[in-house]
C-alpha positions as a LaTeX table, in Angstrom:
\begin{tabular}{lrrr}
\hline
Residue & $x$ (\AA) & $y$ (\AA) & $z$ (\AA) \\
\hline
Met1 & 165.26 & 24.58 & 80.82 \\
Leu2 & 162.33 & 22.64 & 79.43 \\
Arg3 & 160.30 & 25.96 & 79.15 \\
Leu4 & 163.29 & 27.49 & 77.04 \\
Asn5 & 163.42 & 24.50 & 74.64 \\
Lys6 & 159.65 & 24.70 & 74.15 \\
Ala7 & 159.95 & 28.25 & 73.36 \\
Gln8 & 162.76 & 27.64 & 70.91 \\
Glu9 & 160.80 & 24.84 & 69.28 \\
Glu10 & 157.58 & 27.03 & 68.97 \\
His11 & 159.78 & 29.87 & 67.46 \\
Glu12 & 161.20 & 27.30 & 64.94 \\
Ile13 & 157.71 & 26.19 & 63.96 \\
Tyr14 & 156.39 & 29.89 & 63.71 \\
Ser15 & 159.49 & 30.92 & 61.57 \\
Gln16 & 158.91 & 27.98 & 59.28 \\
Arg17 & 155.15 & 28.80 & 58.85 \\
Ile18 & 156.23 & 32.42 & 57.99 \\
Lys19 & 158.86 & 31.24 & 55.42 \\
Asp20 & 156.25 & 28.89 & 53.76 \\
Ser21 & 153.93 & 31.81 & 53.60 \\
Leu22 & 156.46 & 34.20 & 52.11 \\
Ser23 & 157.39 & 31.68 & 49.54 \\
Gly24 & 154.00 & 31.70 & 48.10 \\
Ser25 & 153.09 & 28.21 & 49.20 \\
Ser26 & 150.39 & 29.65 & 51.47 \\
Pro27 & 146.86 & 29.70 & 50.09 \\
Ser28 & 145.96 & 32.70 & 52.35 \\
Ile29 & 148.51 & 34.86 & 50.55 \\
Lys30 & 147.51 & 33.83 & 47.10 \\
Ser31 & 143.87 & 34.26 & 47.69 \\
Gly32 & 144.43 & 37.67 & 49.16 \\
Thr33 & 145.96 & 39.08 & 46.01 \\
Ser34 & 144.25 & 40.42 & 42.88 \\
Pro35 & 145.44 & 39.77 & 39.36 \\
Ala36 & 148.86 & 40.60 & 38.58 \\
Thr37 & 149.28 & 44.35 & 38.05 \\
Ser38 & 152.48 & 46.45 & 38.66 \\
Ser39 & 150.81 & 48.30 & 41.76 \\
Ser40 & 149.43 & 45.09 & 43.41 \\
Asn41 & 152.87 & 43.33 & 42.93 \\
Ala42 & 154.49 & 46.36 & 44.50 \\
Ala43 & 152.03 & 46.21 & 47.46 \\
Gln44 & 152.49 & 42.38 & 47.85 \\
Ser45 & 156.35 & 42.72 & 47.61 \\
Gln46 & 156.13 & 45.51 & 50.39 \\
Leu47 & 153.64 & 43.31 & 52.47 \\
Arg48 & 156.03 & 40.30 & 52.37 \\
Arg49 & 158.97 & 42.56 & 53.26 \\
Ser50 & 156.99 & 43.95 & 56.16 \\
Ile51 & 155.98 & 40.54 & 57.41 \\
Glu52 & 159.60 & 39.25 & 57.11 \\
Ala53 & 161.00 & 42.21 & 58.97 \\
Ala54 & 158.43 & 41.95 & 61.64 \\
Thr55 & 158.73 & 38.27 & 62.21 \\
Asn56 & 162.55 & 37.77 & 61.95 \\
His57 & 163.27 & 39.33 & 65.25 \\
Val58 & 164.26 & 36.87 & 68.06 \\
Asp59 & 162.59 & 39.12 & 70.55 \\
His60 & 159.30 & 39.19 & 68.58 \\
Thr61 & 158.93 & 42.87 & 68.19 \\
Trp62 & 155.49 & 43.46 & 66.88 \\
Lys63 & 155.17 & 46.12 & 64.05 \\
Leu64 & 151.54 & 46.76 & 63.36 \\
Ser65 & 150.06 & 48.75 & 60.70 \\
Thr66 & 146.84 & 50.18 & 59.60 \\
Asp67 & 147.22 & 48.22 & 56.16 \\
Ser68 & 144.47 & 45.75 & 56.27 \\
Gly69 & 146.22 & 43.25 & 54.19 \\
Phe70 & 149.19 & 43.19 & 56.50 \\
Cys71 & 146.89 & 43.06 & 59.54 \\
Asp72 & 144.96 & 40.01 & 57.94 \\
Gln73 & 148.32 & 38.29 & 57.31 \\
Val74 & 149.52 & 38.87 & 61.08 \\
Arg75 & 146.17 & 37.64 & 62.25 \\
Ala76 & 146.47 & 34.55 & 60.09 \\
Glu77 & 149.97 & 33.61 & 61.36 \\
Phe78 & 149.14 & 34.55 & 65.04 \\
Tyr79 & 148.93 & 32.13 & 67.82 \\
Phe80 & 148.70 & 32.96 & 71.52 \\
Glu81 & 151.59 & 30.76 & 72.79 \\
Gln82 & 153.96 & 32.81 & 70.77 \\
Ala83 & 152.51 & 36.21 & 71.61 \\
Pro84 & 154.76 & 38.46 & 73.71 \\
Ser85 & 152.17 & 40.32 & 75.65 \\
Val86 & 154.18 & 43.42 & 76.48 \\
Ser87 & 155.49 & 44.11 & 73.10 \\
Leu88 & 152.26 & 43.41 & 71.43 \\
Cys89 & 150.46 & 45.60 & 73.79 \\
Val90 & 153.02 & 48.41 & 73.16 \\
Ser91 & 152.50 & 48.04 & 69.42 \\
Ile92 & 148.81 & 48.20 & 69.67 \\
Leu93 & 149.03 & 51.26 & 71.85 \\
Lys94 & 151.49 & 53.03 & 69.30 \\
Gln95 & 148.53 & 52.76 & 66.78 \\
His96 & 146.28 & 54.65 & 69.09 \\
Ser97 & 145.85 & 58.25 & 68.11 \\
Ser98 & 145.93 & 59.75 & 71.69 \\
Arg99 & 148.62 & 59.02 & 74.26 \\
Thr100 & 146.29 & 60.25 & 76.97 \\
Glu101 & 143.46 & 58.05 & 75.93 \\
Ser102 & 145.85 & 54.92 & 75.53 \\
Gly103 & 147.11 & 55.67 & 79.06 \\
Arg104 & 143.68 & 55.67 & 80.48 \\
Leu105 & 142.90 & 52.54 & 78.63 \\
Ile106 & 146.03 & 50.81 & 80.23 \\
Leu107 & 145.09 & 51.98 & 83.68 \\
Ser108 & 141.50 & 50.84 & 83.28 \\
Ile109 & 142.50 & 47.34 & 82.19 \\
Cys110 & 145.03 & 47.22 & 85.12 \\
Asp111 & 142.13 & 48.17 & 87.46 \\
Met112 & 139.87 & 45.46 & 85.85 \\
Leu113 & 142.54 & 42.72 & 86.11 \\
Ser114 & 143.33 & 43.70 & 89.81 \\
Gly115 & 139.60 & 43.30 & 90.63 \\
Tyr116 & 139.73 & 39.79 & 89.48 \\
Met117 & 142.77 & 38.87 & 91.67 \\
Val118 & 140.93 & 39.71 & 94.92 \\
Pro119 & 140.83 & 36.46 & 97.09 \\
Ile120 & 137.42 & 35.07 & 98.33 \\
Ser121 & 138.61 & 35.64 & 101.72 \\
Pro122 & 142.04 & 36.53 & 103.32 \\
Gly123 & 144.40 & 33.64 & 102.18 \\
Val124 & 141.82 & 31.78 & 100.18 \\
Pro125 & 142.38 & 32.30 & 96.43 \\
Asn126 & 139.46 & 32.11 & 94.11 \\
Pro127 & 139.59 & 28.64 & 92.41 \\
Glu128 & 137.85 & 29.88 & 89.29 \\
Ile129 & 140.69 & 32.33 & 88.58 \\
Asp130 & 144.03 & 31.53 & 86.82 \\
Tyr131 & 146.19 & 33.96 & 88.57 \\
Ser132 & 149.17 & 33.02 & 86.41 \\
Leu133 & 147.27 & 33.86 & 83.20 \\
Ile134 & 146.23 & 37.24 & 84.58 \\
Ile135 & 149.69 & 38.06 & 85.81 \\
Arg136 & 151.31 & 37.40 & 82.35 \\
\hline
\end{tabular}
């Protein structure tokens, strides 16, 4: 129950930060725009709609893009406690050009993480490893 309340609280904080950013009160959005032109206003408007659509999901579905402005904004608002690892990973892999290569990447990462989880000896976990972090 405590974990759920903390997650809800983090979600509210994150949502408020996004709303503040989208309202124009965030210096990161203002500094990232060029002087007002119709094309830059349209791009900024599209960026705001994309960010709002990507962040208003309760399940935190990540929608990534090759647009550098959008990626910069996502990086500015990202913090690890709010990151749903599986959906973020899937979104990153969707940006990969080759499904075969992305599959190989997933398998190599799993192999690497499995290697970290090997105990020092049978029944004796390695005290230098945070197993719960790796499993997440």
